[in-house]
C-alpha positions in Angstrom: 105.9 91.9 150.2 105.4 95.2 148.5 101.8 96.3 148.4 100.8 98.0 145.2 97.4 99.5 144.4 96.9 100.1 140.7 93.7 101.8 139.8 91.9 100.4 142.9 93.2 96.8 142.5 95.7 95.4 145.0 98.8 93.5 143.9 101.6 92.0 146.2 105.1 91.4 144.9 108.1 90.2 146.8 111.0 92.8 147.1 113.5 90.2 145.9 111.5 89.7 142.7 111.4 93.4 142.0 115.1 93.8 142.8 116.0 91.6 139.7 114.9 94.6 137.5 116.5 97.6 139.1 116.0 100.0 136.2 112.2 99.6 136.2 109.9 101.8 138.3 108.9 99.1 140.7 112.5 97.9 140.9 113.6 101.3 142.0 110.7 101.5 144.5 111.9 98.2 146.1 115.6 99.3 146.2 115.2 102.9 147.3 115.5 103.6 151.1 114.8 107.3 150.9 111.0 107.8 151.5 111.1 111.1 149.4 112.4 109.2 146.4 109.8 106.5 146.8 107.0 109.1 146.9 108.3 110.5 143.6 107.8 107.1 141.9 104.2 106.7 142.9 101.0 108.9 142.8 100.1 108.4 146.5 101.1 106.4 149.6 98.5 105.0 152.1 100.3 104.8 155.5 97.6 102.8 157.2 97.7 99.9 154.7 101.3 100.5 153.6 100.2 100.7 150.0 101.8 102.5 147.1 99.0 103.9 144.8 99.4 104.2 141.0 96.7 105.9 138.9 97.2 103.6 135.9 95.3 101.0 134.0 94.9 97.9 136.1 94.0 95.6 133.2 97.4 96.2 131.5 99.2 96.0 134.9 98.2 92.3 135.0 100.8 91.7 132.2 103.3 93.8 134.1 102.6 91.8 137.2 103.1 88.6 135.3 106.3 89.9 133.9 107.9 90.3 137.3 106.8 86.8 138.3 107.9 84.9 135.2 110.4 87.3 133.5 108.4 87.2 130.2 106.2 90.1 129.0 103.1 88.8 127.3 101.5 90.9 124.5 97.8 90.2 123.7 96.3 91.0 120.3 93.2 92.8 121.7 95.3 95.5 123.3 95.8 98.9 121.8 99.5 99.2 120.7 99.7 102.9 121.6 98.2 102.4 125.0 100.3 99.4 125.8 103.6 101.1 124.8 102.6 104.1 126.9 102.0 101.9 129.9 105.2 99.8 129.7 107.2 103.0 129.2 105.7 104.3 132.4 106.7 101.2 134.3 110.1 101.2 132.7 109.8 97.9 131.0 111.2 97.4 127.5 109.5 95.4 124.8 112.6 93.2 124.4 111.4 91.2 127.4 108.5 89.8 125.3 108.7 86.7 123.2 110.0 87.1 119.7 106.8 85.9 118.1 104.7 88.3 120.2 107.1 91.1 119.5 107.0 90.7 115.7 103.2 90.6 115.7 103.0 93.6 118.0 105.4 95.6 115.9 103.4 94.8 112.7 100.2 95.9 114.5 102.0 99.1 115.5 103.0 99.8 111.9 99.5 99.1 110.7 98.1 101.5 113.3 100.7 104.2 112.4 99.9 103.8 108.7 96.2 104.0 109.4 96.5 107.2 111.4 98.8 108.7 108.8 96.3 108.0 106.0 93.4 109.4 108.1 95.4 112.6 108.7 96.2 112.9 105.0 92.6 112.2 104.0 91.4 115.0 106.3 94.0 117.3 104.9 92.9 116.4 101.4 89.5 118.0 102.1 90.7 120.9 104.2 91.6 124.1 102.2 95.1 125.4 102.5 93.8 128.5 104.2 90.9 129.2 106.6 88.7 132.2 107.0 90.4 133.1 110.3 93.7 134.0 108.5 92.2 137.2 107.1 91.5 138.7 110.5 93.4 141.9 111.0 94.9 141.9 107.4 94.5 144.5 104.7 90.9 144.3 103.3 90.5 141.2 105.5 86.7 141.3 105.5 86.4 141.6 101.7 89.1 138.9 101.0 87.3 136.6 103.4 84.1 137.1 101.5 85.8 136.3 98.2 87.5 133.3 99.8 84.2 131.9 100.9 82.7 132.4 97.4 85.6 130.6 95.7 86.9 128.0 98.2 83.8 127.2 100.4 80.9 126.1 98.2 78.7 125.3 101.2 79.0 128.8 102.8 76.2 130.4 100.7 74.0 130.0 97.7 76.2 132.2 95.5 79.2 130.1 96.4 77.4 127.0 95.3 76.4 128.7 92.0 80.1 129.6 91.3 81.2 126.0 92.0 78.6 124.7 89.6 79.5 127.3 87.0 83.2 126.4 87.3 82.4 122.7 86.4 80.0 123.8 83.7 82.6 126.1 82.0 85.2 123.3 82.2 82.8 120.9 80.3 81.9 123.6 77.8 85.5 124.3 77.1 86.3 120.6 76.6 83.3 120.2 74.3 84.3 123.4 72.3 87.9 122.1 71.9 86.5 118.7 70.7 84.1 120.3 68.2 86.8 122.6 66.8 88.5 119.5 65.3 85.3 118.4 63.5 85.6 119.1 59.7 82.1 120.6 59.5 82.9 123.2 62.2 86.0 124.5 60.5 84.0 127.0 58.4 83.9 130.7 59.1 80.8 130.6 61.2 81.9 127.5 63.2 85.3 129.1 63.9 83.6 132.3 65.1 81.4 130.4 67.5 84.3 128.4 68.9 86.4 131.5 69.4 83.6 133.3 71.2 83.0 130.2 73.4 86.7 130.0 74.2 86.9 133.7 75.0 84.0 133.4 77.5 85.5 130.4 79.2 88.9 132.1 79.4 87.4 135.2 80.9 85.6 133.1 83.5 88.7 131.0 84.4 90.8 134.2 84.6 88.3 135.9 86.9 88.2 132.8 89.0 92.0 132.6 89.2 92.3 136.3 90.1 89.7 135.9 92.8 91.7 133.1 94.3 94.9 135.1 94.1 93.2 138.1 95.8 91.8 136.0 98.6 95.1 134.2 99.3 96.8 135.1 102.5 100.2 133.9 101.3 101.4 134.3 97.7 104.0 131.7 98.1 101.6 129.0 99.3 99.2 130.0 96.5 101.8 129.3 93.8 102.8 126.0 95.5 99.3 124.6 95.5 98.6 121.9 92.9 95.0 123.1 92.1 96.2 126.7 91.5 98.9 125.4 89.1 96.1 123.6 87.2 94.1 126.7 87.1 97.0 128.6 85.7 97.7 126.0 83.0 94.0 126.2 82.1 94.1 129.9 81.2 97.6 130.3 79.8 97.0 128.6 76.4 94.3 131.2 75.5 96.7 134.2 76.1 99.7 132.4 74.5 97.6 131.7 71.5 96.6 135.4 71.1 100.3 136.3 71.5 101.5 133.8 68.8 98.7 134.8 66.4 99.7 138.5 66.7 103.3 137.6 66.1 102.3 135.4 63.2 100.3 138.3 61.6 103.0 140.8 62.2 105.9 138.8 61.0 104.1 137.2 58.0 105.3 139.8 55.5 108.8 139.6 56.8 108.9 135.8 56.5 107.5 136.0 53.0 110.1 138.4 51.9 112.9 136.2 53.3 111.3 133.1 51.9 111.2 131.4 55.3 107.8 130.0 55.3 109.0 127.0 57.2 109.4 129.2 60.3 105.7 130.1 60.0 104.8 126.4 59.7 106.8 125.7 62.8 105.0 128.5 64.6 101.7 126.9 63.6 102.8 123.6 65.0 103.7 125.3 68.3 100.3 127.0 68.3 98.5 123.7 67.8 100.5 122.2 70.7 99.5 125.2 72.9 95.8 124.7 71.9 96.1 121.1 72.9 97.1 122.1 76.4 93.5 123.2 77.0 92.8 119.5 77.6 94.3 119.9 81.1 91.3 122.0 82.0 89.5 118.8 82.8 91.7 118.4 85.8 89.9 121.4 87.3 87.0 119.1 87.9 89.0 117.4 90.6 88.5 120.5 92.8 84.8 119.6 93.2 84.9 115.8 92.5 85.5 113.4 95.4 86.1 110.5 93.0 88.9 112.2 91.2 90.5 113.2 94.6 90.2 109.6 95.8 91.9 108.4 92.6 94.7 110.9 92.9 95.1 110.0 96.6 95.2 106.2 95.8 97.9 106.8 93.2 100.0 108.7 95.7 99.6 106.1 98.4 100.2 103.1 96.1 103.1 104.6 94.1 105.4 101.7 95.2 103.0 99.1 93.9 102.5 101.0 90.7 106.2 101.4 90.1 106.7 97.7 90.9 104.1 96.9 88.3 105.8 99.1 85.7 109.1 97.4 86.5 107.6 93.9 85.9 106.0 95.1 82.7 109.4 96.5 81.5 111.1 93.2 82.4 108.5 91.2 80.6 108.7 93.4 77.5 112.5 93.0 77.2 112.4 89.3 78.0 109.6 88.2 75.6 110.8 90.5 72.8 114.2 88.9 72.9 112.6 85.4 73.0 110.3 86.1 70.1 113.1 87.6 68.0 115.3 84.6 68.6 112.7 82.2 67.2 111.1 84.3 64.5 114.0 86.4 62.9 114.8 83.7 60.3 111.2 83.5 59.0 110.8 85.2 55.5 108.8 88.4 55.7 108.7 88.5 59.5 108.1 91.7 61.4 110.4 90.7 64.2 113.5 91.9 62.4 115.1 93.2 65.7 114.4 93.2 69.4 113.3 96.8 69.4 110.8 96.0 66.7 109.4 93.3 68.9 108.9 95.6 71.9 105.5 96.8 70.6 104.3 93.2 70.2 105.5 92.3 73.7 103.8 95.3 75.2 100.5 94.7 73.5 100.6 91.0 74.4 101.4 91.6 78.1 98.5 94.1 78.3 96.3 91.3 76.8 95.0 93.8 74.2 96.3 91.9 71.2 95.9 94.1 68.2 97.0 91.4 65.8 99.1 93.7 63.7 102.2 91.6 64.5 101.9 87.8 65.0 104.3 84.9 65.2 104.3 82.4 62.4 106.2 79.4 63.8 104.9 77.0 66.4 107.7 77.9 68.8 106.9 81.5 68.4 103.2 80.9 69.2 104.3 79.0 72.4 106.3 82.1 73.4 103.3 84.2 72.7 101.1 82.0 74.9 103.5 82.2 77.8 103.8 86.0 77.3 100.0 86.4 77.4 99.6 84.1 80.4 102.3 86.1 82.2 100.5 89.3 81.3 97.2 88.0 82.8 98.8 87.1 86.0 100.8 90.3 86.2 97.8 92.6 85.5 95.6 90.6 88.0 97.8 91.0 91.0 97.7 94.7 91.8 94.2 95.5 90.4 92.4 94.1 93.5 94.8 96.0 95.9 94.3 99.3 94.0 90.6 98.9 93.7 90.1 98.0 97.4 92.2 101.0 98.5 90.4 103.3 96.1 87.0 102.2 97.4 88.1 102.6 101.0 89.6 106.1 100.4 86.6 107.2 98.5 84.2 106.1 101.3 86.4 107.9 103.9 86.7 111.0 101.8 82.9 111.0 101.3 82.3 110.5 105.1 84.7 113.4 105.9 83.0 115.6 103.4 79.6 114.9 104.8 80.8 115.5 108.3 82.2 118.8 107.3 
């Protein structure tokens, strides 16, 4: 018998049993005749007791010991997958020696653990800034840039940093409110326009200053441009300056357009200007910088993109299928709106979403039966992923909030 001491517990295994598995650590220990090679396989050797000592986990070695006796590696649910894999790799035993049912469950548990650790790492990275204050050490104006970085990126560093974070959210809301009020008929007079322009100018100056401060405090210009939040900040301030540029071009070229009787070009310029003004709505995305809920929602969408794409695929299949069915049973009805399958797409999309505007309805009994099946399919289809998305969102939100509080 070979005496093995694993973590203080003694095990005895016959040499001939170990010799069946010559590629394992204990199999090599049983077959080697050179004492030097044997000592390389264990942590220590007790001459008085003729014991080979291994500083490993004795609780897991029970399963290794059972494997040598029975030839089957048992995998228990309560064991940590990472620890168990590390132990069996040390002893030189492959997972293929386990039963197929145990191996499948173990691999599923491994995948779940890997996915959990991956999500935890991504959640921590979600809250961590792209740069840290240590990156400014030894650089040009490092102390000044670090101070600016703390003001802009670290709201919890000082009272002025908190004030700037609150002001950033405040100016975003003011900008959105101003854009909304500018479309109200009562605010389109001269006084209202003047107030809206002044408000927009103040917001643009603040956003520009904030963007420049972030640019100054960035240690890498390339990483700064690649960051999603910085791209949002740039989109938030560009419409203001593009609008000024287009208005100057409009005023300068008006006489030329009138002389050439090309007023349509001026109207096209006005449409482009309206589109650029509409881009200011993207400023609301700046709130995600200081909102845990918006970050959790964005993170949920990134993690569940496969489920979302699958849902969109099912919706597209349903729209094409039910629009074709409703057209086939309703196209002969006088005055019907289902004159073609593309015309029925809107009805199918509205019915699948269970909104049901009622602007287009079937007239025949068979058409109403198709509509009932379409609505039922839409209820089932919309109900499947909602619980998954909501559960993941609540879980990610709680974890982000916990990480934020710990930081």
